[in-house]
PDB file of N, H, CA, C and O in Angstrom:
ATOM      1  N   MET A   1     104.066 139.579 132.817  1.00  0.00           N
ATOM      2  CA  MET A   1     104.751 137.533 132.981  1.00  0.00           C
ATOM      3  C   MET A   1     105.761 138.032 133.736  1.00  0.00           C
ATOM      4  O   MET A   1     106.102 139.204 133.574  1.00  0.00           O
ATOM      5  N   PRO A   2     106.563 136.988 134.938  1.00  0.00           N
ATOM      6  CA  PRO A   2     107.785 137.366 135.443  1.00  0.00           C
ATOM      7  C   PRO A   2     108.709 136.981 134.511  1.00  0.00           C
ATOM      8  O   PRO A   2     108.521 136.403 133.440  1.00  0.00           O
ATOM      9  N   GLU A   3     109.804 137.384 135.059  1.00  0.00           N
ATOM     10  H   GLU A   3     109.957 137.854 135.929  1.00  0.00           H
ATOM     11  CA  GLU A   3     111.164 136.989 134.163  1.00  0.00           C
ATOM     12  C   GLU A   3     111.439 135.929 134.895  1.00  0.00           C
ATOM     13  O   GLU A   3     110.984 135.856 136.036  1.00  0.00           O
ATOM     14  N   ARG A   4     112.470 134.621 134.206  1.00  0.00           N
ATOM     15  H   ARG A   4     112.840 134.680 133.278  1.00  0.00           H
ATOM     16  CA  ARG A   4     112.925 133.844 134.189  1.00  0.00           C
ATOM     17  C   ARG A   4     113.303 133.760 135.804  1.00  0.00           C
ATOM     18  O   ARG A   4     112.653 133.070 136.589  1.00  0.00           O
ATOM     19  N   ASP A   5     114.610 134.678 136.238  1.00  0.00           N
ATOM     20  H   ASP A   5     115.138 135.239 135.600  1.00  0.00           H
ATOM     21  CA  ASP A   5     115.038 134.733 137.561  1.00  0.00           C
ATOM     22  C   ASP A   5     113.399 134.551 138.436  1.00  0.00           C
ATOM     23  O   ASP A   5     113.494 133.477 139.030  1.00  0.00           O
ATOM     24  N   GLU A   6     112.359 135.008 138.650  1.00  0.00           N
ATOM     25  H   GLU A   6     112.281 135.880 138.167  1.00  0.00           H
ATOM     26  CA  GLU A   6     111.296 135.479 139.031  1.00  0.00           C
ATOM     27  C   GLU A   6     110.802 133.670 139.646  1.00  0.00           C
ATOM     28  O   GLU A   6     110.664 133.186 140.769  1.00  0.00           O
ATOM     29  N   TRP A   7     110.626 132.989 137.897  1.00  0.00           N
ATOM     30  H   TRP A   7     110.738 133.382 136.985  1.00  0.00           H
ATOM     31  CA  TRP A   7     110.043 131.399 138.346  1.00  0.00           C
ATOM     32  C   TRP A   7     111.482 131.000 138.668  1.00  0.00           C
ATOM     33  O   TRP A   7     110.582 130.883 137.837  1.00  0.00           O
ATOM     34  N   HIS A   8     112.607 130.699 138.940  1.00  0.00           N
ATOM     35  H   HIS A   8     113.339 130.794 139.615  1.00  0.00           H
ATOM     36  CA  HIS A   8     113.320 129.982 139.580  1.00  0.00           C
ATOM     37  C   HIS A   8     113.306 130.327 141.108  1.00  0.00           C
ATOM     38  O   HIS A   8     113.630 129.580 142.031  1.00  0.00           O
ATOM     39  N   GLN A   9     112.857 131.629 141.177  1.00  0.00           N
ATOM     40  H   GLN A   9     112.594 132.236 140.427  1.00  0.00           H
ATOM     41  CA  GLN A   9     113.044 132.285 142.687  1.00  0.00           C
ATOM     42  C   GLN A   9     111.548 131.486 143.179  1.00  0.00           C
ATOM     43  O   GLN A   9     111.522 131.151 144.364  1.00  0.00           O
ATOM     44  N   LYS A  10     110.505 131.217 142.466  1.00  0.00           N
ATOM     45  H   LYS A  10     110.526 131.490 141.504  1.00  0.00           H
ATOM     46  CA  LYS A  10     109.649 130.657 142.456  1.00  0.00           C
ATOM     47  C   LYS A  10     109.829 129.257 143.291  1.00  0.00           C
ATOM     48  O   LYS A  10     109.809 129.147 144.517  1.00  0.00           O
ATOM     49  N   VAL A  11     110.033 128.074 142.194  1.00  0.00           N
ATOM     50  H   VAL A  11     110.049 128.163 141.198  1.00  0.00           H
ATOM     51  CA  VAL A  11     110.437 126.415 142.643  1.00  0.00           C
ATOM     52  C   VAL A  11     111.002 127.214 143.434  1.00  0.00           C
ATOM     53  O   VAL A  11     110.202 127.773 144.184  1.00  0.00           O
ATOM     54  N   SER A  12     112.141 127.516 143.581  1.00  0.00           N
ATOM     55  H   SER A  12     112.791 127.062 142.972  1.00  0.00           H
ATOM     56  CA  SER A  12     112.730 127.261 145.199  1.00  0.00           C
ATOM     57  C   SER A  12     112.278 127.582 146.248  1.00  0.00           C
ATOM     58  O   SER A  12     112.635 126.987 147.264  1.00  0.00           O
ATOM     59  N   GLY A  13     111.573 128.382 146.284  1.00  0.00           N
ATOM     60  H   GLY A  13     111.283 128.866 145.459  1.00  0.00           H
ATOM     61  CA  GLY A  13     110.789 129.245 147.557  1.00  0.00           C
ATOM     62  C   GLY A  13     109.663 128.114 147.818  1.00  0.00           C
ATOM     63  O   GLY A  13     109.308 127.880 148.974  1.00  0.00           O
ATOM     64  N   ILE A  14     109.236 127.577 146.972  1.00  0.00           N
ATOM     65  H   ILE A  14     109.524 127.767 146.033  1.00  0.00           H
ATOM     66  CA  ILE A  14     107.978 125.960 147.353  1.00  0.00           C
ATOM     67  C   ILE A  14     108.893 124.719 147.868  1.00  0.00           C
ATOM     68  O   ILE A  14     108.641 124.265 148.984  1.00  0.00           O
ATOM     69  N   ILE A  15     109.588 124.345 147.361  1.00  0.00           N
ATOM     70  H   ILE A  15     109.793 124.713 146.454  1.00  0.00           H
ATOM     71  CA  ILE A  15     110.634 123.656 148.722  1.00  0.00           C
ATOM     72  C   ILE A  15     111.028 124.308 149.371  1.00  0.00           C
ATOM     73  O   ILE A  15     111.313 123.482 150.238  1.00  0.00           O
ATOM     74  N   LYS A  16     111.347 125.229 149.776  1.00  0.00           N
ATOM     75  H   LYS A  16     111.116 125.901 149.072  1.00  0.00           H
ATOM     76  CA  LYS A  16     112.206 125.872 150.865  1.00  0.00           C
ATOM     77  C   LYS A  16     111.072 126.017 152.061  1.00  0.00           C
ATOM     78  O   LYS A  16     111.102 125.827 153.277  1.00  0.00           O
ATOM     79  N   ALA A  17     110.036 126.455 151.101  1.00  0.00           N
ATOM     80  H   ALA A  17     110.012 126.608 150.113  1.00  0.00           H
ATOM     81  CA  ALA A  17     108.825 126.660 152.158  1.00  0.00           C
ATOM     82  C   ALA A  17     108.311 125.500 152.874  1.00  0.00           C
ATOM     83  O   ALA A  17     108.035 125.425 154.071  1.00  0.00           O
ATOM     84  N   GLU A  18     108.222 124.630 151.998  1.00  0.00           N
ATOM     85  H   GLU A  18     108.446 124.691 151.025  1.00  0.00           H
ATOM     86  CA  GLU A  18     107.625 123.318 152.376  1.00  0.00           C
ATOM     87  C   GLU A  18     108.458 122.479 153.481  1.00  0.00           C
ATOM     88  O   GLU A  18     107.845 121.679 154.189  1.00  0.00           O
ATOM     89  N   LEU A  19     110.324 122.718 153.680  1.00  0.00           N
ATOM     90  H   LEU A  19     110.822 123.367 153.105  1.00  0.00           H
ATOM     91  CA  LEU A  19     110.884 122.195 154.160  1.00  0.00           C
ATOM     92  C   LEU A  19     110.896 122.969 155.590  1.00  0.00           C
ATOM     93  O   LEU A  19     111.353 122.283 156.503  1.00  0.00           O
ATOM     94  N   LYS A  20     110.534 124.090 155.893  1.00  0.00           N
ATOM     95  H   LYS A  20     110.162 124.648 155.151  1.00  0.00           H
ATOM     96  CA  LYS A  20     110.388 124.693 156.712  1.00  0.00           C
ATOM     97  C   LYS A  20     108.751 124.446 157.192  1.00  0.00           C
ATOM     98  O   LYS A  20     108.311 125.230 158.033  1.00  0.00           O
ATOM     99  N   ARG A  21     108.382 124.004 156.978  1.00  0.00           N
ATOM    100  H   ARG A  21     108.740 123.367 156.295  1.00  0.00           H
ATOM    101  CA  ARG A  21     106.664 124.230 157.169  1.00  0.00           C
ATOM    102  C   ARG A  21     106.900 122.504 158.540  1.00  0.00           C
ATOM    103  O   ARG A  21     106.489 122.167 159.650  1.00  0.00           O
ATOM    104  N   ARG A  22     107.774 121.977 157.478  1.00  0.00           N
ATOM    105  H   ARG A  22     108.108 122.250 156.576  1.00  0.00           H
ATOM    106  CA  ARG A  22     108.255 120.462 157.914  1.00  0.00           C
ATOM    107  C   ARG A  22     109.478 120.564 159.015  1.00  0.00           C
ATOM    108  O   ARG A  22     109.887 119.505 159.490  1.00  0.00           O
ATOM    109  N   ASN A  23     109.979 121.611 159.368  1.00  0.00           N
ATOM    110  H   ASN A  23     109.647 122.471 158.982  1.00  0.00           H
ATOM    111  CA  ASN A  23     111.269 121.934 160.233  1.00  0.00           C
ATOM    112  C   ASN A  23     111.572 120.807 160.121  1.00  0.00           C
ATOM    113  O   ASN A  23     111.496 120.024 161.068  1.00  0.00           O
ATOM    114  N   MET A  24     112.012 120.446 158.860  1.00  0.00           N
ATOM    115  H   MET A  24     112.074 121.082 158.091  1.00  0.00           H
ATOM    116  CA  MET A  24     113.060 119.872 158.216  1.00  0.00           C
ATOM    117  C   MET A  24     114.820 120.324 157.712  1.00  0.00           C
ATOM    118  O   MET A  24     114.962 121.538 157.564  1.00  0.00           O
ATOM    119  N   THR A  25     115.524 119.850 157.571  1.00  0.00           N
ATOM    120  H   THR A  25     115.409 118.864 157.692  1.00  0.00           H
ATOM    121  CA  THR A  25     116.972 120.307 156.798  1.00  0.00           C
ATOM    122  C   THR A  25     117.260 119.671 155.528  1.00  0.00           C
ATOM    123  O   THR A  25     116.544 118.867 154.933  1.00  0.00           O
ATOM    124  N   TYR A  26     118.131 120.020 155.262  1.00  0.00           N
ATOM    125  H   TYR A  26     118.713 120.673 155.746  1.00  0.00           H
ATOM    126  CA  TYR A  26     118.508 119.992 153.858  1.00  0.00           C
ATOM    127  C   TYR A  26     119.286 117.936 153.867  1.00  0.00           C
ATOM    128  O   TYR A  26     119.527 117.146 152.955  1.00  0.00           O
ATOM    129  N   LYS A  27     119.392 117.867 155.140  1.00  0.00           N
ATOM    130  H   LYS A  27     119.196 118.509 155.882  1.00  0.00           H
ATOM    131  CA  LYS A  27     120.340 116.261 155.343  1.00  0.00           C
ATOM    132  C   LYS A  27     119.181 115.426 155.540  1.00  0.00           C
ATOM    133  O   LYS A  27     119.369 114.250 155.229  1.00  0.00           O
ATOM    134  N   GLN A  28     117.821 115.770 156.051  1.00  0.00           N
ATOM    135  H   GLN A  28     117.669 116.726 156.304  1.00  0.00           H
ATOM    136  CA  GLN A  28     116.805 115.413 156.163  1.00  0.00           C
ATOM    137  C   GLN A  28     116.283 114.158 155.106  1.00  0.00           C
ATOM    138  O   GLN A  28     116.033 112.953 155.106  1.00  0.00           O
ATOM    139  N   LEU A  29     116.317 115.781 153.892  1.00  0.00           N
ATOM    140  H   LEU A  29     116.520 116.760 153.892  1.00  0.00           H
ATOM    141  CA  LEU A  29     115.903 115.772 152.926  1.00  0.00           C
ATOM    142  C   LEU A  29     116.301 114.539 151.984  1.00  0.00           C
ATOM    143  O   LEU A  29     115.636 113.703 151.373  1.00  0.00           O
ATOM    144  N   VAL A  30     118.172 114.876 152.181  1.00  0.00           N
ATOM    145  H   VAL A  30     118.712 115.556 152.677  1.00  0.00           H
ATOM    146  CA  VAL A  30     119.119 114.329 151.204  1.00  0.00           C
ATOM    147  C   VAL A  30     118.794 112.839 151.946  1.00  0.00           C
ATOM    148  O   VAL A  30     118.908 111.856 151.213  1.00  0.00           O
ATOM    149  N   ASP A  31     118.341 112.579 153.551  1.00  0.00           N
ATOM    150  H   ASP A  31     118.249 113.378 154.147  1.00  0.00           H
ATOM    151  CA  ASP A  31     117.580 110.952 153.727  1.00  0.00           C
ATOM    152  C   ASP A  31     116.845 110.463 153.321  1.00  0.00           C
ATOM    153  O   ASP A  31     116.891 109.239 153.199  1.00  0.00           O
ATOM    154  N   ARG A  32     116.007 111.060 152.994  1.00  0.00           N
ATOM    155  H   ARG A  32     115.970 112.054 153.093  1.00  0.00           H
ATOM    156  CA  ARG A  32     114.434 110.894 152.497  1.00  0.00           C
ATOM    157  C   ARG A  32     114.656 110.146 150.809  1.00  0.00           C
ATOM    158  O   ARG A  32     114.274 109.047 150.404  1.00  0.00           O
ATOM    159  N   LEU A  33     115.329 111.112 150.175  1.00  0.00           N
ATOM    160  H   LEU A  33     115.639 112.004 150.504  1.00  0.00           H
ATOM    161  CA  LEU A  33     115.727 111.247 148.928  1.00  0.00           C
ATOM    162  C   LEU A  33     116.019 109.694 148.054  1.00  0.00           C
ATOM    163  O   LEU A  33     115.624 109.043 147.087  1.00  0.00           O
ATOM    164  N   VAL A  34     117.203 109.668 149.407  1.00  0.00           N
ATOM    165  H   VAL A  34     117.524 110.196 150.193  1.00  0.00           H
ATOM    166  CA  VAL A  34     117.578 108.503 149.193  1.00  0.00           C
ATOM    167  C   VAL A  34     117.058 106.763 149.504  1.00  0.00           C
ATOM    168  O   VAL A  34     117.642 105.711 149.243  1.00  0.00           O
ATOM    169  N   GLU A  35     115.577 107.055 150.234  1.00  0.00           N
ATOM    170  H   GLU A  35     115.103 107.909 150.446  1.00  0.00           H
ATOM    171  CA  GLU A  35     114.728 105.999 150.429  1.00  0.00           C
ATOM    172  C   GLU A  35     113.931 106.157 149.132  1.00  0.00           C
ATOM    173  O   GLU A  35     112.829 105.611 149.070  1.00  0.00           O
ATOM    174  N   LEU A  36     114.322 106.749 148.252  1.00  0.00           N
ATOM    175  H   LEU A  36     115.217 107.192 148.302  1.00  0.00           H
ATOM    176  CA  LEU A  36     112.930 107.079 147.361  1.00  0.00           C
ATOM    177  C   LEU A  36     114.255 106.895 145.814  1.00  0.00           C
ATOM    178  O   LEU A  36     114.030 107.223 144.649  1.00  0.00           O
ATOM    179  N   GLY A  37     115.186 106.456 146.213  1.00  0.00           N
ATOM    180  H   GLY A  37     115.369 106.190 147.159  1.00  0.00           H
ATOM    181  CA  GLY A  37     116.706 105.800 145.560  1.00  0.00           C
ATOM    182  C   GLY A  37     117.286 107.448 144.354  1.00  0.00           C
ATOM    183  O   GLY A  37     117.729 107.262 143.221  1.00  0.00           O
ATOM    184  N   VAL A  38     117.166 108.487 144.803  1.00  0.00           N
ATOM    185  H   VAL A  38     116.806 108.638 145.724  1.00  0.00           H
ATOM    186  CA  VAL A  38     117.694 109.535 144.619  1.00  0.00           C
ATOM    187  C   VAL A  38     118.889 110.064 145.594  1.00  0.00           C
ATOM    188  O   VAL A  38     118.693 110.400 146.762  1.00  0.00           O
ATOM    189  N   HIS A  39     119.993 110.086 145.026  1.00  0.00           N
ATOM    190  H   HIS A  39     120.152 109.813 144.077  1.00  0.00           H
ATOM    191  CA  HIS A  39     121.096 110.528 145.529  1.00  0.00           C
ATOM    192  C   HIS A  39     121.656 111.362 144.865  1.00  0.00           C
ATOM    193  O   HIS A  39     122.104 111.321 143.719  1.00  0.00           O
ATOM    194  N   GLU A  40     121.601 112.782 146.232  1.00  0.00           N
ATOM    195  H   GLU A  40     121.237 112.815 147.163  1.00  0.00           H
ATOM    196  CA  GLU A  40     121.912 113.984 146.125  1.00  0.00           C
ATOM    197  C   GLU A  40     122.721 114.430 147.507  1.00  0.00           C
ATOM    198  O   GLU A  40     122.179 114.179 148.583  1.00  0.00           O
ATOM    199  N   SER A  41     124.245 115.209 147.479  1.00  0.00           N
ATOM    200  H   SER A  41     124.685 115.413 146.605  1.00  0.00           H
ATOM    201  CA  SER A  41     124.155 115.568 148.815  1.00  0.00           C
ATOM    202  C   SER A  41     123.551 116.958 149.336  1.00  0.00           C
ATOM    203  O   SER A  41     122.856 117.670 148.611  1.00  0.00           O
ATOM    204  N   GLU A  42     123.942 117.336 150.904  1.00  0.00           N
ATOM    205  H   GLU A  42     124.506 116.757 151.492  1.00  0.00           H
ATOM    206  CA  GLU A  42     123.442 118.844 151.369  1.00  0.00           C
ATOM    207  C   GLU A  42     123.846 120.147 150.206  1.00  0.00           C
ATOM    208  O   GLU A  42     123.302 121.104 149.657  1.00  0.00           O
ATOM    209  N   ARG A  43     124.978 119.555 150.257  1.00  0.00           N
ATOM    210  H   ARG A  43     125.420 118.776 150.703  1.00  0.00           H
ATOM    211  CA  ARG A  43     125.494 120.768 149.137  1.00  0.00           C
ATOM    212  C   ARG A  43     124.646 120.842 147.394  1.00  0.00           C
ATOM    213  O   ARG A  43     124.209 121.758 146.698  1.00  0.00           O
ATOM    214  N   ASN A  44     124.707 119.910 147.307  1.00  0.00           N
ATOM    215  H   ASN A  44     125.062 119.165 147.873  1.00  0.00           H
ATOM    216  CA  ASN A  44     124.034 119.676 146.049  1.00  0.00           C
ATOM    217  C   ASN A  44     122.640 120.462 145.814  1.00  0.00           C
ATOM    218  O   ASN A  44     122.341 121.429 145.113  1.00  0.00           O
ATOM    219  N   ILE A  45     121.966 119.692 146.637  1.00  0.00           N
ATOM    220  H   ILE A  45     122.209 118.906 147.206  1.00  0.00           H
ATOM    221  CA  ILE A  45     120.714 120.517 146.948  1.00  0.00           C
ATOM    222  C   ILE A  45     120.478 121.782 147.394  1.00  0.00           C
ATOM    223  O   ILE A  45     119.422 122.372 147.165  1.00  0.00           O
ATOM    224  N   ALA A  46     121.624 122.361 148.178  1.00  0.00           N
ATOM    225  H   ALA A  46     122.481 121.882 148.364  1.00  0.00           H
ATOM    226  CA  ALA A  46     121.960 123.359 148.720  1.00  0.00           C
ATOM    227  C   ALA A  46     122.300 124.694 147.365  1.00  0.00           C
ATOM    228  O   ALA A  46     122.033 125.880 147.169  1.00  0.00           O
ATOM    229  N   ASN A  47     123.103 123.470 146.633  1.00  0.00           N
ATOM    230  H   ASN A  47     123.319 122.507 146.792  1.00  0.00           H
ATOM    231  CA  ASN A  47     122.992 124.823 145.146  1.00  0.00           C
ATOM    232  C   ASN A  47     121.920 124.426 144.508  1.00  0.00           C
ATOM    233  O   ASN A  47     121.786 125.503 143.927  1.00  0.00           O
ATOM    234  N   LYS A  48     121.084 123.836 144.134  1.00  0.00           N
ATOM    235  H   LYS A  48     121.193 122.961 144.606  1.00  0.00           H
ATOM    236  CA  LYS A  48     120.130 123.712 143.303  1.00  0.00           C
ATOM    237  C   LYS A  48     119.508 124.701 143.828  1.00  0.00           C
ATOM    238  O   LYS A  48     119.486 125.622 143.011  1.00  0.00           O
ATOM    239  N   LEU A  49     118.885 125.027 144.981  1.00  0.00           N
ATOM    240  H   LEU A  49     118.903 124.279 145.645  1.00  0.00           H
ATOM    241  CA  LEU A  49     117.711 125.929 145.891  1.00  0.00           C
ATOM    242  C   LEU A  49     117.913 127.296 145.560  1.00  0.00           C
ATOM    243  O   LEU A  49     116.998 128.102 145.391  1.00  0.00           O
ATOM    244  N   SER A  50     119.414 127.602 145.450  1.00  0.00           N
ATOM    245  H   SER A  50     120.157 126.947 145.588  1.00  0.00           H
ATOM    246  CA  SER A  50     119.861 128.605 145.525  1.00  0.00           C
ATOM    247  C   SER A  50     119.975 129.018 144.356  1.00  0.00           C
ATOM    248  O   SER A  50     119.313 130.054 144.292  1.00  0.00           O
ATOM    249  N   ARG A  51     120.484 128.778 143.300  1.00  0.00           N
ATOM    250  H   ARG A  51     121.022 127.937 143.352  1.00  0.00           H
ATOM    251  CA  ARG A  51     120.672 128.870 141.536  1.00  0.00           C
ATOM    252  C   ARG A  51     118.583 128.916 141.290  1.00  0.00           C
ATOM    253  O   ARG A  51     118.140 129.713 140.463  1.00  0.00           O
ATOM    254  N   GLY A  52     117.424 127.855 142.224  1.00  0.00           N
ATOM    255  H   GLY A  52     117.783 127.207 142.896  1.00  0.00           H
ATOM    256  CA  GLY A  52     116.595 127.880 141.599  1.00  0.00           C
ATOM    257  C   GLY A  52     116.041 127.217 140.368  1.00  0.00           C
ATOM    258  O   GLY A  52     114.867 126.999 140.070  1.00  0.00           O
ATOM    259  N   GLY A  53     117.745 126.802 139.377  1.00  0.00           N
ATOM    260  H   GLY A  53     118.699 126.979 139.619  1.00  0.00           H
ATOM    261  CA  GLY A  53     117.712 125.955 138.169  1.00  0.00           C
ATOM    262  C   GLY A  53     117.499 124.161 138.769  1.00  0.00           C
ATOM    263  O   GLY A  53     118.128 123.595 139.664  1.00  0.00           O
ATOM    264  N   PHE A  54     116.762 123.799 138.186  1.00  0.00           N
ATOM    265  H   PHE A  54     116.251 124.259 137.459  1.00  0.00           H
ATOM    266  CA  PHE A  54     116.552 122.380 138.203  1.00  0.00           C
ATOM    267  C   PHE A  54     115.246 121.634 137.848  1.00  0.00           C
ATOM    268  O   PHE A  54     114.121 122.133 137.804  1.00  0.00           O
ATOM    269  N   THR A  55     115.626 120.220 137.576  1.00  0.00           N
ATOM    270  H   THR A  55     116.540 119.815 137.612  1.00  0.00           H
ATOM    271  CA  THR A  55     114.532 119.479 136.569  1.00  0.00           C
ATOM    272  C   THR A  55     113.164 119.548 137.219  1.00  0.00           C
ATOM    273  O   THR A  55     113.359 119.784 138.412  1.00  0.00           O
ATOM    274  N   ALA A  56     111.737 119.439 136.944  1.00  0.00           N
ATOM    275  H   ALA A  56     111.578 119.248 135.975  1.00  0.00           H
ATOM    276  CA  ALA A  56     110.946 119.230 137.443  1.00  0.00           C
ATOM    277  C   ALA A  56     110.909 117.442 137.752  1.00  0.00           C
ATOM    278  O   ALA A  56     109.988 117.033 138.459  1.00  0.00           O
ATOM    279  N   VAL A  57     111.540 116.819 137.413  1.00  0.00           N
ATOM    280  H   VAL A  57     112.288 117.152 136.839  1.00  0.00           H
ATOM    281  CA  VAL A  57     111.825 115.276 138.209  1.00  0.00           C
ATOM    282  C   VAL A  57     112.803 115.607 139.421  1.00  0.00           C
ATOM    283  O   VAL A  57     113.201 114.657 140.095  1.00  0.00           O
ATOM    284  N   PHE A  58     113.200 116.849 139.725  1.00  0.00           N
ATOM    285  H   PHE A  58     112.877 117.620 139.177  1.00  0.00           H
ATOM    286  CA  PHE A  58     113.718 117.018 141.053  1.00  0.00           C
ATOM    287  C   PHE A  58     112.922 117.506 142.367  1.00  0.00           C
ATOM    288  O   PHE A  58     112.810 117.320 143.579  1.00  0.00           O
ATOM    289  N   PHE A  59     112.311 118.481 140.958  1.00  0.00           N
ATOM    290  H   PHE A  59     112.402 118.632 139.973  1.00  0.00           H
ATOM    291  CA  PHE A  59     111.303 119.497 142.367  1.00  0.00           C
ATOM    292  C   PHE A  59     110.437 118.415 142.448  1.00  0.00           C
ATOM    293  O   PHE A  59     110.011 118.527 143.597  1.00  0.00           O
ATOM    294  N   VAL A  60     109.866 117.367 141.927  1.00  0.00           N
ATOM    295  H   VAL A  60     110.213 117.276 140.994  1.00  0.00           H
ATOM    296  CA  VAL A  60     108.208 116.591 142.075  1.00  0.00           C
ATOM    297  C   VAL A  60     109.011 115.367 143.087  1.00  0.00           C
ATOM    298  O   VAL A  60     108.292 114.624 143.756  1.00  0.00           O
ATOM    299  N   GLN A  61     110.555 115.215 143.146  1.00  0.00           N
ATOM    300  H   GLN A  61     111.139 115.818 142.602  1.00  0.00           H
ATOM    301  CA  GLN A  61     111.347 114.035 144.012  1.00  0.00           C
ATOM    302  C   GLN A  61     111.265 114.704 145.441  1.00  0.00           C
ATOM    303  O   GLN A  61     111.074 114.036 146.457  1.00  0.00           O
ATOM    304  N   CYS A  62     111.384 115.732 145.441  1.00  0.00           N
ATOM    305  H   CYS A  62     111.539 116.276 144.616  1.00  0.00           H
ATOM    306  CA  CYS A  62     111.821 116.364 146.988  1.00  0.00           C
ATOM    307  C   CYS A  62     110.413 116.962 147.162  1.00  0.00           C
ATOM    308  O   CYS A  62     110.458 117.629 148.196  1.00  0.00           O
ATOM    309  N   LEU A  63     109.140 117.028 146.599  1.00  0.00           N
ATOM    310  H   LEU A  63     109.104 116.486 145.759  1.00  0.00           H
ATOM    311  CA  LEU A  63     108.105 117.023 147.212  1.00  0.00           C
ATOM    312  C   LEU A  63     107.380 115.949 147.524  1.00  0.00           C
ATOM    313  O   LEU A  63     106.342 116.133 148.160  1.00  0.00           O
ATOM    314  N   VAL A  64     107.820 114.423 147.094  1.00  0.00           N
ATOM    315  H   VAL A  64     108.663 114.273 146.577  1.00  0.00           H
ATOM    316  CA  VAL A  64     106.984 113.502 147.420  1.00  0.00           C
ATOM    317  C   VAL A  64     108.088 112.927 148.249  1.00  0.00           C
ATOM    318  O   VAL A  64     107.769 111.772 148.530  1.00  0.00           O
ATOM    319  N   ALA A  65     109.541 113.315 148.887  1.00  0.00           N
ATOM    320  H   ALA A  65     109.800 114.253 148.658  1.00  0.00           H
ATOM    321  CA  ALA A  65     110.481 113.017 149.572  1.00  0.00           C
ATOM    322  C   ALA A  65     110.256 113.661 151.319  1.00  0.00           C
ATOM    323  O   ALA A  65     110.842 113.440 152.379  1.00  0.00           O
ATOM    324  N   MET A  66     108.967 114.634 150.866  1.00  0.00           N
ATOM    325  H   MET A  66     108.491 114.814 150.005  1.00  0.00           H
ATOM    326  CA  MET A  66     108.929 115.732 152.169  1.00  0.00           C
ATOM    327  C   MET A  66     107.616 115.184 152.446  1.00  0.00           C
ATOM    328  O   MET A  66     107.141 115.340 153.571  1.00  0.00           O
ATOM    329  N   GLY A  67     106.872 114.457 151.402  1.00  0.00           N
ATOM    330  H   GLY A  67     107.258 114.330 150.489  1.00  0.00           H
ATOM    331  CA  GLY A  67     105.358 113.934 152.228  1.00  0.00           C
ATOM    332  C   GLY A  67     103.957 115.101 151.657  1.00  0.00           C
ATOM    333  O   GLY A  67     102.771 115.123 151.986  1.00  0.00           O
ATOM    334  N   VAL A  68     104.887 116.125 150.523  1.00  0.00           N
ATOM    335  H   VAL A  68     105.850 116.107 150.256  1.00  0.00           H
ATOM    336  CA  VAL A  68     104.055 116.953 150.248  1.00  0.00           C
ATOM    337  C   VAL A  68     102.955 116.142 148.994  1.00  0.00           C
ATOM    338  O   VAL A  68     103.268 115.389 148.072  1.00  0.00           O
ATOM    339  N   SER A  69     101.533 116.682 149.438  1.00  0.00           N
ATOM    340  H   SER A  69     101.279 117.294 150.187  1.00  0.00           H
ATOM    341  CA  SER A  69     100.336 115.772 148.851  1.00  0.00           C
ATOM    342  C   SER A  69      99.881 117.069 147.283  1.00  0.00           C
ATOM    343  O   SER A  69      99.748 116.907 146.070  1.00  0.00           O
ATOM    344  N   THR A  70      99.784 118.231 148.189  1.00  0.00           N
ATOM    345  H   THR A  70      99.892 118.363 149.174  1.00  0.00           H
ATOM    346  CA  THR A  70      99.640 119.281 146.911  1.00  0.00           C
ATOM    347  C   THR A  70     100.362 120.338 147.307  1.00  0.00           C
ATOM    348  O   THR A  70     101.222 120.267 148.185  1.00  0.00           O
ATOM    349  N   VAL A  71     100.052 121.399 146.674  1.00  0.00           N
ATOM    350  H   VAL A  71      99.354 121.457 145.961  1.00  0.00           H
ATOM    351  CA  VAL A  71     101.174 122.254 146.035  1.00  0.00           C
ATOM    352  C   VAL A  71     100.254 123.712 145.903  1.00  0.00           C
ATOM    353  O   VAL A  71      99.263 123.698 145.173  1.00  0.00           O
ATOM    354  N   ARG A  72     100.517 124.590 146.421  1.00  0.00           N
ATOM    355  H   ARG A  72     101.322 124.602 147.014  1.00  0.00           H
ATOM    356  CA  ARG A  72      99.995 125.913 146.114  1.00  0.00           C
ATOM    357  C   ARG A  72     100.573 127.176 145.707  1.00  0.00           C
ATOM    358  O   ARG A  72     101.385 127.843 146.348  1.00  0.00           O
ATOM    359  N   LEU A  73     100.002 127.473 144.417  1.00  0.00           N
ATOM    360  H   LEU A  73      99.342 126.932 143.896  1.00  0.00           H
ATOM    361  CA  LEU A  73     100.968 128.447 143.831  1.00  0.00           C
ATOM    362  C   LEU A  73     100.568 129.664 143.677  1.00  0.00           C
ATOM    363  O   LEU A  73     100.890 130.379 142.728  1.00  0.00           O
ATOM    364  N   ASP A  74      99.883 129.965 144.543  1.00  0.00           N
ATOM    365  H   ASP A  74      99.621 129.384 145.315  1.00  0.00           H
ATOM    366  CA  ASP A  74      99.742 131.708 144.718  1.00  0.00           C
ATOM    367  C   ASP A  74      99.806 132.318 146.374  1.00  0.00           C
ATOM    368  O   ASP A  74      99.163 131.594 147.134  1.00  0.00           O
ATOM    369  N   ASP A  75     100.265 133.147 146.843  1.00  0.00           N
ATOM    370  H   ASP A  75     100.787 133.735 146.225  1.00  0.00           H
ATOM    371  CA  ASP A  75     100.588 133.196 148.282  1.00  0.00           C
ATOM    372  C   ASP A  75      99.503 133.122 149.195  1.00  0.00           C
ATOM    373  O   ASP A  75      99.713 133.159 150.408  1.00  0.00           O
TER     374      ASP A  75
END
């Protein structure tokens, strides 16, 4: 079973990969989150993704804001 840090990297990597697939910046993600009523700064998002430690709610909010409808967990 992966270590805790590996899990953090995995969830952070999912968001980063989806941003890259959509050619979106953190600023664009911030703007889309605001549309959902979620207020985060670019710096906050960068820190959360760097740490990989954030709530499941934030994870899903980001995915919805990016328009992700399915998540693939294997490589």
